[in-house]
Structure formats: structure tokens, C-alpha cells
Residue frames as a rotation matrix with the C-alpha (Angstrom) as fourth column:
MET 1
-0.569 0.822 0.024 85.84
0.792 0.540 0.286 58.84
0.222 0.182 -0.958 95.14
PRO 2
-0.001 0.622 -0.783 84.39
0.680 -0.574 -0.457 61.98
-0.734 -0.533 -0.422 96.89
HIS 3
-0.625 -0.290 -0.725 85.61
-0.254 -0.802 0.540 64.13
-0.738 0.522 0.428 94.00
ALA 4
-0.954 0.298 0.024 83.68
0.149 0.402 0.903 61.98
0.259 0.866 -0.428 91.49
ILE 5
-0.239 0.908 -0.344 80.55
0.968 0.194 -0.160 62.24
-0.078 -0.371 -0.925 93.62
LEU 6
-0.124 0.128 -0.984 80.87
0.278 -0.948 -0.158 66.02
-0.953 -0.293 0.082 93.78
GLU 7
-0.904 -0.242 -0.351 81.33
-0.265 -0.328 0.907 66.18
-0.335 0.913 0.233 90.00
ARG 8
-0.724 0.688 0.046 78.19
0.568 0.557 0.606 64.11
0.391 0.465 -0.794 89.44
LEU 9
-0.058 0.699 -0.713 76.26
0.889 -0.289 -0.356 66.19
-0.455 -0.654 -0.604 91.94
TYR 10
-0.454 -0.194 -0.870 77.34
-0.068 -0.966 0.251 69.38
-0.889 0.173 0.425 90.19
GLU 11
-0.990 0.100 -0.096 76.27
-0.085 0.112 0.990 68.01
0.110 0.989 -0.103 86.80
GLN 12
-0.412 0.891 -0.193 72.90
0.888 0.440 0.135 67.03
0.205 -0.116 -0.972 88.27
ALA 13
-0.086 0.334 -0.939 72.47
0.555 -0.766 -0.324 70.54
-0.828 -0.548 -0.120 89.69
LYS 14
-0.741 -0.267 -0.616 73.30
-0.304 -0.684 0.663 72.08
-0.598 0.679 0.426 86.31
GLN 15
-0.902 0.427 -0.060 70.71
0.161 0.463 0.872 69.80
0.400 0.777 -0.487 84.68
GLY 16
-0.332 0.816 0.473 68.03
-0.586 -0.571 0.575 71.05
0.740 -0.086 0.667 87.04
ASN 17
-0.111 0.261 -0.959 67.90
0.551 0.819 0.160 68.36
0.827 -0.510 -0.235 89.73
ASP 18
0.502 0.428 0.752 66.21
-0.268 -0.749 0.606 70.12
0.822 -0.506 -0.261 92.67
SER 19
0.962 -0.167 -0.217 67.87
0.270 0.438 0.857 67.97
-0.048 -0.883 0.466 95.33
ALA 20
0.097 -0.983 0.157 71.34
0.990 0.079 -0.116 68.61
0.101 0.166 0.981 93.92
ARG 21
-0.088 -0.068 0.994 70.60
0.271 -0.962 -0.042 72.33
0.959 0.265 0.103 93.65
ALA 22
0.845 0.466 0.262 69.44
-0.137 -0.285 0.949 72.37
0.516 -0.838 -0.177 97.27
ILE 23
0.640 -0.689 -0.340 72.75
0.749 0.461 0.476 70.88
-0.171 -0.559 0.811 98.38
PHE 24
-0.326 -0.790 0.520 74.72
0.858 -0.478 -0.187 73.56
0.396 0.385 0.834 96.56
HIS 25
0.249 0.503 0.828 72.33
0.039 -0.859 0.510 76.24
0.968 -0.095 -0.233 97.82
ARG 26
0.977 0.119 -0.179 72.94
0.168 0.099 0.981 75.12
0.135 -0.988 0.076 101.39
ALA 27
0.199 -0.975 -0.094 76.70
0.968 0.181 0.173 75.03
-0.151 -0.125 0.981 100.86
GLY 28
-0.280 -0.246 0.928 76.50
0.568 -0.822 -0.046 78.54
0.774 0.514 0.370 99.40
ARG 29
0.690 0.600 0.405 74.55
-0.021 -0.543 0.840 79.73
0.723 -0.588 -0.362 102.42
TYR 30
0.802 -0.469 -0.370 77.27
0.533 0.279 0.799 78.43
-0.271 -0.838 0.474 104.74
LEU 31
-0.182 -0.877 0.444 79.89
0.968 -0.238 -0.075 80.07
0.171 0.416 0.893 102.56
ALA 32
0.094 0.308 0.947 78.03
0.232 -0.932 0.280 83.39
0.968 0.194 -0.159 102.78
LEU 33
0.959 0.283 -0.010 77.86
0.056 -0.155 0.986 83.09
0.277 -0.947 -0.165 106.56
GLY 34
0.441 -0.874 -0.206 81.57
0.834 0.314 0.455 82.31
-0.333 -0.372 0.867 106.79
LEU 35
-0.284 -0.527 0.801 82.48
0.797 -0.594 -0.109 85.22
0.534 0.607 0.589 104.50
ALA 36
0.487 0.542 0.685 80.29
0.040 -0.798 0.602 87.58
0.872 -0.266 -0.410 106.52
ASN 37
0.922 -0.196 -0.333 82.05
0.364 0.154 0.918 86.48
-0.128 -0.969 0.213 109.70
ILE 38
-0.032 -0.984 0.174 85.43
0.994 -0.013 0.109 87.20
-0.105 0.176 0.979 108.10
VAL 39
-0.162 0.040 0.986 84.24
0.459 -0.881 0.111 90.65
0.873 0.471 0.124 107.01
ASN 40
0.786 0.552 0.278 82.80
0.009 -0.459 0.888 91.41
0.618 -0.696 -0.366 110.45
LEU 41
0.781 -0.528 -0.335 86.01
0.533 0.282 0.797 90.36
-0.326 -0.801 0.502 112.20
PHE 42
-0.112 -0.991 0.067 88.71
0.796 -0.049 0.603 91.67
-0.594 0.121 0.795 109.86
ASP 43
0.610 0.474 -0.635 87.05
0.062 -0.828 -0.558 94.31
-0.790 0.301 -0.535 107.64
PRO 44
-0.416 -0.803 0.426 88.99
0.539 0.160 0.827 93.39
-0.733 0.574 0.367 104.46
SER 45
-0.110 0.341 -0.934 88.65
-0.616 -0.761 -0.205 95.45
-0.780 0.553 0.294 101.31
LEU 46
-0.009 0.050 -0.999 89.06
-0.916 0.399 0.028 92.35
0.400 0.915 0.043 99.11
ILE 47
0.193 0.052 0.980 88.20
-0.500 0.864 0.053 88.70
-0.844 -0.501 0.193 99.55
LEU 48
-0.199 -0.355 -0.913 89.90
-0.960 0.258 0.109 86.32
0.197 0.899 -0.392 97.16
LEU 49
0.478 0.406 0.779 88.32
-0.503 0.853 -0.136 82.90
-0.720 -0.327 0.612 96.86
SER 50
0.007 -0.529 -0.848 90.51
-0.970 0.203 -0.135 80.36
0.243 0.824 -0.512 95.15
GLY 51
-0.543 -0.280 0.792 91.00
-0.504 0.863 -0.040 76.68
-0.672 -0.420 -0.610 94.80
GLU 52
-0.999 0.038 0.032 89.75
0.049 0.676 0.735 73.76
0.007 0.736 -0.677 92.83
ARG 53
-0.438 0.897 -0.051 86.17
0.846 0.393 -0.361 73.98
-0.304 -0.202 -0.931 94.10
MET 54
-0.385 0.287 -0.877 85.67
-0.110 -0.958 -0.266 77.51
-0.916 -0.006 0.401 92.80
LYS 55
-0.977 0.086 -0.195 84.70
-0.186 0.105 0.977 75.95
0.105 0.991 -0.087 89.49
TYR 56
-0.437 0.879 -0.194 81.35
0.881 0.461 0.104 75.13
0.181 -0.125 -0.975 91.14
ASP 57
-0.775 0.023 0.631 79.72
0.108 -0.980 0.169 78.46
0.622 0.199 0.757 90.47
TYR 58
0.355 0.924 -0.140 76.80
0.312 0.025 0.950 77.70
0.881 -0.381 -0.280 92.76
LEU 59
0.191 -0.343 -0.920 79.19
0.980 0.124 0.157 78.35
0.060 -0.931 0.360 95.63
TYR 60
-0.611 -0.415 -0.674 79.73
0.504 -0.861 0.073 81.97
-0.611 -0.295 0.735 94.69
ALA 61
-0.255 0.630 0.733 76.64
0.877 -0.169 0.450 82.87
0.407 0.758 -0.510 92.73
GLU 62
-0.536 0.099 0.839 75.18
-0.064 -0.995 0.077 86.35
0.842 -0.012 0.539 93.07
GLU 63
0.576 0.817 -0.032 72.77
-0.097 0.107 0.990 85.00
0.812 -0.567 0.141 95.67
VAL 64
0.389 -0.530 -0.754 75.69
0.883 0.448 0.141 83.97
0.263 -0.720 0.642 97.91
LEU 65
-0.679 -0.690 0.251 77.26
0.614 -0.720 -0.323 87.43
0.404 -0.065 0.913 97.64
THR 66
-0.155 0.727 0.668 73.90
-0.284 -0.681 0.675 89.05
0.946 -0.085 0.312 98.40
ASP 67
0.744 0.382 -0.548 73.49
0.338 0.493 0.802 86.79
0.577 -0.782 0.237 101.45
MET 68
-0.132 -0.885 -0.447 76.99
0.961 -0.005 -0.276 87.76
0.242 -0.466 0.851 102.57
SER 69
-0.710 -0.129 0.692 76.19
0.154 -0.988 -0.026 91.47
0.687 0.088 0.721 102.21
ASN 70
0.275 0.915 0.295 72.98
-0.268 -0.222 0.938 91.04
0.923 -0.337 0.184 104.21
LEU 71
0.735 -0.020 -0.678 74.85
0.554 0.595 0.582 89.29
0.392 -0.803 0.449 107.04
ILE 72
-0.377 -0.917 0.129 77.60
0.710 -0.375 -0.596 91.93
0.595 -0.133 0.793 107.33
LEU 73
0.042 0.305 -0.951 77.33
0.851 -0.510 -0.126 94.41
-0.523 -0.804 -0.281 110.17
GLN 74
0.562 0.256 0.786 76.31
0.700 -0.653 -0.288 97.76
0.440 0.713 -0.547 108.75
THR 75
0.037 -0.668 -0.743 79.21
0.824 -0.401 0.401 100.16
-0.566 -0.627 0.535 109.33
GLY 76
0.652 0.241 -0.719 78.57
-0.127 -0.900 -0.417 102.56
-0.747 0.364 -0.556 106.49
ARG 77
-0.417 -0.841 -0.346 81.39
-0.641 0.002 0.767 101.05
-0.645 0.542 -0.540 104.43
PRO 78
0.375 0.511 -0.774 80.63
-0.905 0.383 -0.186 99.18
0.201 0.770 0.606 101.24
PRO 79
0.832 -0.095 0.546 81.02
-0.122 0.929 0.348 95.40
-0.541 -0.357 0.762 101.38
PRO 80
-0.175 -0.981 -0.082 84.40
-0.394 -0.006 0.919 94.11
-0.902 0.193 -0.385 100.22
ARG 81
0.217 0.094 -0.972 85.02
-0.969 0.141 -0.203 93.14
0.118 0.986 0.122 96.65
VAL 82
0.259 -0.108 0.960 84.92
-0.301 0.935 0.186 89.36
-0.918 -0.337 0.209 96.19
GLU 83
0.141 -0.291 -0.946 86.96
-0.985 0.058 -0.164 87.78
0.102 0.955 -0.279 93.41
THR 84
0.647 0.091 0.757 87.13
-0.270 0.956 0.115 84.12
-0.713 -0.279 0.643 92.53
HIS 85
0.060 -0.679 -0.731 89.91
-0.985 0.077 -0.153 82.21
0.160 0.730 -0.665 90.86
ALA 86
0.955 0.289 0.064 90.10
-0.293 0.952 0.087 78.48
-0.036 -0.102 0.994 90.17
TRP 87
0.096 -0.990 -0.105 93.80
-0.846 -0.025 -0.533 78.37
0.525 0.140 -0.840 90.92
GLY 88
-0.134 -0.255 -0.958 95.41
0.143 0.951 -0.273 75.36
0.981 -0.174 -0.091 92.50
GLY 89
0.719 0.567 -0.403 94.84
0.394 0.145 0.908 74.55
0.573 -0.811 -0.119 96.13
LEU 90
0.188 -0.734 -0.653 98.23
0.968 0.027 0.249 75.88
-0.165 -0.679 0.715 97.27
VAL 91
0.033 -0.160 0.987 97.86
0.517 -0.842 -0.154 79.46
0.855 0.515 0.055 96.07
TRP 92
0.932 0.314 0.183 97.24
-0.006 -0.491 0.871 80.48
0.363 -0.813 -0.456 99.70
ALA 93
0.590 -0.777 -0.218 100.76
0.671 0.322 0.668 79.29
-0.449 -0.540 0.712 100.53
ARG 94
-0.185 -0.640 0.746 102.24
0.910 -0.398 -0.116 81.55
0.372 0.657 0.656 97.86
GLY 95
0.391 0.428 0.815 100.32
0.118 -0.901 0.417 84.49
0.913 -0.067 -0.403 99.27
ALA 96
0.989 -0.049 -0.142 101.44
0.142 0.003 0.990 83.68
-0.048 -0.999 0.010 102.81
ALA 97
0.217 -0.973 0.074 105.05
0.930 0.229 0.288 83.39
-0.297 0.007 0.955 101.65
ALA 98
-0.116 -0.209 0.971 104.81
0.659 -0.748 -0.082 86.71
0.744 0.630 0.225 99.80
LEU 99
0.763 0.453 0.461 103.41
-0.051 -0.669 0.741 88.39
0.644 -0.589 -0.488 102.91
ALA 100
0.822 -0.516 -0.242 106.18
0.434 0.292 0.852 86.93
-0.369 -0.806 0.463 105.09
LEU 101
-0.067 -0.881 0.469 108.84
0.997 -0.073 0.006 88.05
0.029 0.468 0.883 102.61
ASP 102
0.229 0.238 0.944 107.34
0.350 -0.925 0.149 91.53
0.908 0.296 -0.295 102.52
HIS 103
0.975 0.161 0.155 107.50
-0.091 -0.346 0.934 91.82
0.204 -0.924 -0.323 106.31
ALA 104
0.543 -0.838 -0.053 111.04
0.698 0.415 0.584 90.38
-0.468 -0.354 0.810 106.41
THR 105
-0.063 -0.548 0.834 112.19
0.888 -0.412 -0.203 92.81
0.455 0.728 0.512 103.72
LYS 106
0.529 0.327 0.783 110.72
0.026 -0.929 0.370 95.79
0.848 -0.175 -0.500 105.55
ALA 107
0.980 -0.191 -0.053 112.33
0.066 0.063 0.996 94.66
-0.187 -0.980 0.074 108.81
ALA 108
0.273 -0.934 0.229 115.72
0.921 0.323 0.220 94.19
-0.280 0.151 0.948 107.10
ILE 109
0.060 -0.213 0.975 115.57
0.639 -0.742 -0.201 97.64
0.767 0.635 0.092 105.52
LYS 110
0.831 0.325 0.451 114.85
-0.108 -0.702 0.704 99.31
0.546 -0.634 -0.548 108.87
THR 111
0.844 -0.513 -0.154 117.92
0.376 0.363 0.852 97.70
-0.382 -0.778 0.500 110.44
């Protein structure tokens, strides 16, 4: 049921409903704040956003990326590249497994 509500809300936002747009705008603002916190803590060169909800482009519109850049501590480095992919929700697990295998392989080679 929540998925159907989100779909309807997204369609309403695309059709110009101001209330629906405000909800996505607020969600985008929170996303920008969260991304800025990640950048400030970990200083990544790339942020990869993926999952089913990335099809809702209001969540990663140019305004969200601009907000993120404005919230990042100014260190002289350019903000990280942000890419979005509407892959399945478990793509993070594949990445984590690949990272673990990489570390295990390097450790095995050193021994």
C-alpha cells in the first residue's frame, strides 16, 4: 500500500500539485543534508545513489545537488561526483561483497 501512495504522490507532483511537490522538495532537502554529512565525514570522490526510489527524480534534482554542495565544508576540493542508478535494492550487497572479496584477495596474496 505505501508504494501505491508514493506512486500517486509522484504523479501528482509531476502534474504540478504544489503539496505533492513540497513533499518531494522536503525529502530532497533531507537527502541533500544526509549526503553532505557523508561527504563531510568520509570525503568520497564518488557517491552512487541506487535503488528503486531513484526513479523519483525530485529526490536527486539539480537543486538537491546544489543544496548538498552548499552544505559541504569548504576544503578546497571539488564536491564529489554523484551518480544515480535505479538498480534493485540489493545492489549495495553486491558492492559490499566485492569490497570484502577484494580485501580477502589482497590478504591472501600477501601471505
